[in-house]
C-alpha positions as CSV (number, residue, x, y, z in Angstrom):
1,M,-10.9,56.1,22.7
2,T,-11.4,52.4,23.2
3,C,-8.4,50.2,22.4
4,R,-9.4,46.7,21.4
5,T,-7.1,43.8,22.1
6,V,-7.1,40.7,19.9
7,N,-7.3,37.3,21.6
8,P,-4.0,35.6,20.7
9,I,-5.7,32.2,20.5
10,K,-8.2,33.6,18.0
11,L,-5.4,35.3,16.0
12,F,-3.4,32.0,15.9
13,F,-6.5,30.1,14.7
14,I,-7.1,32.6,11.8
15,F,-3.4,32.5,10.8
16,L,-3.5,28.6,10.9
17,V,-6.6,28.5,8.6
18,M,-5.0,31.0,6.2
19,F,-1.7,29.1,6.2
20,L,-3.3,25.7,5.6
21,G,-5.5,27.1,2.8
22,L,-2.6,28.5,0.9
23,P,-1.5,25.4,-1.0
24,K,-4.9,24.9,-2.4
25,A,-5.6,28.5,-3.2
26,Y,-2.2,29.0,-4.9
27,S,-1.6,25.6,-6.4
28,Q,-0.1,25.6,-9.9
29,S,-2.7,25.0,-12.6
30,L,-1.8,22.6,-15.5
31,E,-1.1,24.1,-18.9
32,A,-2.0,21.8,-21.9
33,Q,-0.7,22.7,-25.3
34,F,-2.4,20.9,-28.2
35,I,0.2,19.6,-30.8
36,G,-2.0,17.5,-33.0
37,N,-4.0,14.2,-33.2
38,E,-4.0,13.0,-29.6
39,A,-0.7,14.8,-28.7
40,F,-0.7,17.3,-25.8
41,R,2.2,18.8,-23.9
42,I,0.9,19.2,-20.3
43,T,3.0,20.7,-17.6
44,D,2.8,22.1,-14.0
45,G,6.0,24.1,-14.6
46,K,8.3,21.2,-13.6
47,T,7.1,17.9,-14.9
48,I,6.0,17.5,-18.5
49,L,3.6,14.9,-19.8
50,M,3.5,14.2,-23.6
51,T,0.5,12.2,-24.7
52,D,0.7,10.0,-27.8
53,F,3.8,11.9,-28.9
54,P,6.1,12.0,-30.7
55,Y,4.1,10.7,-33.7
56,K,4.8,10.7,-37.4
57,S,3.7,14.0,-38.8
58,G,0.9,13.7,-41.3
59,A,0.6,9.9,-40.9
60,Y,-2.7,8.5,-42.4
61,D,-3.5,12.1,-43.6
62,Y,-4.0,13.2,-40.0
63,M,-2.5,16.4,-38.6
64,E,1.0,17.6,-39.5
65,Y,2.9,19.5,-36.8
66,E,6.0,21.5,-36.1
67,F,7.4,21.1,-32.6
68,D,10.6,22.5,-31.0
69,F,11.9,19.3,-29.4
70,S,15.0,21.2,-28.1
71,G,12.8,23.5,-26.2
72,T,11.3,20.7,-24.1
73,T,13.6,20.3,-21.2
74,G,13.1,18.9,-17.7
75,T,11.5,15.7,-16.6
76,V,9.4,14.4,-19.5
77,L,7.2,11.4,-19.7
78,S,5.7,10.2,-23.0
79,L,2.4,8.4,-22.4
80,I,1.4,6.2,-25.3
81,T,-1.9,4.5,-26.0
82,H,-0.9,2.2,-28.9
83,R,1.7,1.7,-31.7
84,H,0.0,3.3,-34.7
85,D,2.2,5.9,-36.6
86,D,-0.2,8.7,-35.9
87,H,0.4,8.1,-32.2
88,F,4.0,7.1,-31.9
89,A,7.2,7.2,-33.9
90,P,10.0,5.2,-32.2
91,V,12.8,7.0,-34.3
92,L,11.7,10.4,-33.1
93,F,11.4,9.2,-29.5
94,A,14.9,7.7,-29.6
95,N,16.4,11.1,-30.2
96,Q,14.9,12.5,-27.0
97,G,15.9,11.9,-23.3
98,W,12.3,11.3,-22.3
99,Y,10.8,8.5,-20.2
100,I,8.0,6.4,-21.7
101,L,5.0,4.4,-20.5
102,G,3.1,2.4,-23.0
103,P,2.1,-1.1,-24.2
104,G,4.7,-3.7,-25.0
105,E,4.1,-3.3,-28.7
106,V,5.3,0.3,-28.3
107,T,8.2,-0.1,-25.9
108,V,9.8,-3.2,-27.4
109,G,13.4,-2.4,-28.5
110,L,13.6,0.9,-26.6
111,P,16.3,1.6,-24.0
112,Q,15.4,-0.1,-20.7
113,N,16.6,2.8,-18.6
114,R,13.9,5.0,-20.1
115,L,10.9,2.6,-19.7
116,L,8.6,2.8,-16.7
117,P,7.6,-0.6,-15.5
118,F,4.0,-1.3,-16.7
119,S,1.8,-2.2,-13.8
120,E,-1.7,-1.7,-12.4
121,K,-0.6,1.6,-10.9
122,V,2.5,3.6,-12.0
123,I,4.0,6.5,-10.1
124,F,6.1,9.1,-11.8
125,E,7.0,12.4,-10.1
126,P,3.7,14.0,-9.0
127,L,1.7,11.7,-11.4
128,T,-0.1,8.5,-10.4
129,I,-1.2,6.6,-13.5
130,W,-3.7,3.8,-13.8
131,P,-3.5,2.1,-17.3
132,K,-6.9,0.6,-18.4
133,K,-6.7,-2.0,-21.0
134,S,-9.1,-1.2,-23.9
135,T,-9.8,-2.3,-27.4
136,H,-8.8,-0.8,-30.8
137,G,-8.5,-2.8,-33.9
138,N,-5.7,-5.4,-33.8
139,T,-3.4,-3.4,-31.4
140,E,-2.5,-3.6,-27.8
141,H,-4.3,-0.5,-26.5
142,Y,-4.5,1.3,-23.2
143,S,-6.5,4.2,-21.9
144,Y,-5.1,6.1,-18.9
145,L,-6.4,7.7,-15.7
146,V,-3.9,10.2,-14.4
147,D,-4.0,11.8,-10.9
148,W,-1.7,14.9,-11.0
149,S,-1.5,16.3,-7.5
150,G,-5.2,15.8,-7.0
151,R,-6.3,16.7,-10.5
152,K,-7.8,13.8,-12.4
153,L,-7.3,13.5,-16.2
154,F,-8.6,10.7,-18.4
155,F,-7.2,9.9,-21.9
156,T,-9.4,7.5,-23.9
157,G,-7.0,7.0,-26.8
158,D,-8.6,5.6,-29.9
159,T,-10.9,3.1,-28.2
160,E,-14.7,3.0,-28.4
161,D,-14.9,0.5,-25.5
162,L,-17.5,2.0,-23.2
163,A,-16.3,-0.2,-20.3
164,V,-13.2,2.1,-19.8
165,L,-15.6,4.9,-18.8
166,K,-17.1,3.0,-16.0
167,D,-16.3,3.7,-12.3
168,L,-14.2,6.8,-13.1
169,P,-13.9,9.5,-10.5
170,E,-15.1,13.0,-11.2
171,L,-12.6,14.3,-13.7
172,N,-10.9,17.7,-14.1
173,A,-10.4,16.9,-17.8
174,L,-11.7,14.2,-20.1
175,F,-9.7,13.8,-23.4
176,I,-11.9,11.9,-25.9
177,T,-12.3,11.5,-29.6
178,P,-15.4,13.0,-31.3
179,W,-16.6,9.6,-32.4
180,F,-16.3,8.1,-28.9
181,Y,-17.9,11.1,-27.4
182,R,-21.0,10.6,-29.6
183,K,-21.1,6.9,-28.7
184,A,-20.7,7.6,-24.9
185,K,-23.4,10.3,-24.9
186,L,-25.8,8.1,-26.9
187,N,-25.3,5.4,-24.3
188,D,-25.5,7.8,-21.3
189,A,-21.9,6.7,-20.4
190,L,-20.0,9.9,-20.1
191,P,-18.2,10.4,-16.8
192,E,-18.6,13.6,-14.8
193,S,-15.9,16.1,-15.9
194,K,-15.2,19.8,-15.5
195,K,-13.7,20.0,-19.0
196,I,-14.3,17.8,-22.0
197,I,-11.5,18.1,-24.5
198,I,-12.0,16.7,-28.0
199,Y,-8.8,15.3,-29.7
200,H,-7.9,13.4,-32.8
201,H,-10.4,15.7,-34.6
202,L,-10.2,17.3,-38.0
203,E,-9.0,20.9,-38.4
204,N,-12.0,23.2,-37.8
205,D,-14.1,20.2,-36.7
206,I,-17.5,20.8,-35.1
207,V,-19.2,18.5,-32.6
208,P,-22.8,19.7,-32.5
209,E,-23.8,17.3,-29.7
210,C,-21.1,18.8,-27.4
211,L,-21.9,22.4,-26.8
212,G,-19.6,22.7,-23.8
213,C,-16.7,20.8,-25.3
214,I,-13.3,22.3,-26.0
215,I,-12.2,21.5,-29.6
216,P,-8.6,22.9,-29.7
217,M,-6.8,24.4,-32.6
218,Q,-3.2,23.3,-33.0
219,N,-0.8,25.0,-30.6
220,E,-3.8,26.3,-28.5
221,Y,-3.2,26.3,-24.7
222,I,-5.8,25.1,-22.3
223,E,-5.7,25.7,-18.5
224,I,-6.7,22.7,-16.3
225,N,-7.5,23.5,-12.7
């Protein structure tokens, strides 16, 4: 019987390749829970990102919600696009221990120790955030590009400003309103994205032009890889 010996250098090389590949192969995916309107609770198991939340439930006849604030513990950042009640309620935020990043119209009067300094690039835990000034009515409005440990997410907010979609990297998830999706598609302006997630939609809404879109129901969970 022939006994084969394994070259130790070759064995070390195989082990090194396997070891270096582990972080990518076993990286924690993001879990996004749809709350309502443009509000998502997104987490990697440690850091939590709340988008356009807390808002006033049922404001302007948009979605009502029930949310267990006491169950949201850990490091939490509230990322706000603009001041309208269906996107942000200062009184509800004041009762939480969360951090916040948003326009000056949103953060004015809030505790300074909970505000992230607004700048061209903001770093918070594993998130790198690039605010992109955009238009929406008479409000100060920002859309956001978020890099979360290599995953790239883009939140349009309520804008219909096609300029914010220019020069974006390939995205893992694009969060966009149904009306802005239609406009962007008509103008061939949609960025490349693995997932297109419609938000601020009506209950049981259908977007016929977007066959591959995710149109979440309230409290639905979406995995982002």
